[in-house]
C-alpha positions in Angstrom: 44.8 92.1 115.4 44.2 95.7 115.4 44.0 98.0 112.1 45.4 101.7 112.4 42.7 103.9 110.9 44.3 107.1 112.1 44.0 110.3 109.9 45.4 114.0 110.1 44.4 117.0 108.1 46.5 120.2 108.0 46.0 123.1 105.6 45.2 126.6 104.8 41.6 127.2 105.3 40.0 129.9 103.3 38.4 132.9 105.0 35.0 131.9 105.9 35.6 128.2 104.9 35.4 124.9 106.1 37.4 121.6 105.4 36.4 118.2 106.4 38.0 114.7 106.1 36.0 111.8 107.1 36.0 107.9 107.2 33.1 105.7 107.5 33.7 102.7 109.8 32.1 99.5 108.0 28.9 98.2 109.6 29.5 96.3 112.8 33.3 97.4 113.1 34.2 98.9 116.4 36.8 101.8 116.3 38.7 102.9 119.5 39.6 106.5 119.3 42.8 107.0 121.6 43.8 110.5 121.0 42.7 113.9 119.5 45.5 116.5 118.4 44.5 119.9 117.2 46.0 123.2 116.2 43.8 126.2 115.5 44.6 130.0 115.4 43.9 130.9 118.8 40.8 132.9 117.6 37.2 132.5 118.8 36.4 132.3 114.9 38.5 129.2 114.2 38.0 125.8 115.7 39.1 122.4 114.8 37.1 119.4 115.8 36.6 115.5 115.9 33.0 114.7 115.1 31.3 111.5 115.2 28.2 110.9 112.8 29.1 114.1 110.9 26.2 115.5 109.1 24.0 112.8 110.6 21.1 112.9 113.0 23.4 111.9 115.9 26.2 114.3 115.2 28.3 114.6 118.3 31.5 116.6 118.9 33.9 114.4 120.4 36.7 117.0 121.0 37.3 120.4 119.9 39.8 123.4 120.2 40.2 127.0 119.4 43.9 126.7 120.0 46.2 123.8 120.6 45.0 120.4 122.1 46.5 117.0 122.7 43.7 115.1 124.3 43.9 111.1 125.2 40.4 109.6 124.5 39.2 106.0 125.2 35.9 106.1 123.2 34.8 103.6 121.1 32.4 104.1 118.2 30.5 101.2 116.3 29.9 101.5 112.4 26.8 101.3 110.7 28.1 101.8 107.1 26.7 105.3 107.1 28.1 107.2 110.3 31.3 109.3 109.5 34.1 110.2 111.9 35.2 113.3 110.7 38.1 115.9 111.0 36.5 119.5 110.8 38.6 122.5 110.4 36.4 125.6 110.5 37.6 129.1 109.8 35.0 131.9 110.4 37.7 134.5 110.3 37.8 137.2 107.4 41.4 135.7 106.1 42.8 132.5 105.5 44.1 130.5 108.6 46.5 127.3 108.8 44.5 124.9 110.9 45.1 121.1 111.6 44.0 118.1 113.5 44.8 114.4 114.0 43.0 111.5 115.6 44.6 108.0 116.5 42.1 105.4 116.1 42.3 101.6 115.9 39.8 99.1 114.4 39.3 96.2 116.8 39.4 92.5 115.9 35.8 90.8 115.8 
């Protein structure tokens, strides 16, 4: 049995702002990332990202875009109860921007 752990985050991000939505896989749980969908403002100063171990020592950008993206991923991550899988919406533009992202993830059965 697989458990759907997919998330999405779409909102207006303030000028020079950043919005993050994360989940922490339980210790020993394997999550399979199947897809990343992102929508930024087609500006070099905006980006939407999917980040593994967000804020941690091994932080890794799994997928990112400055525009629109719909990327198939077949990536597995194993939780340790601390590492975060995060959607990050960054706006370094001088005005608010509507940004968004989504990922499709399934937690695999043990």
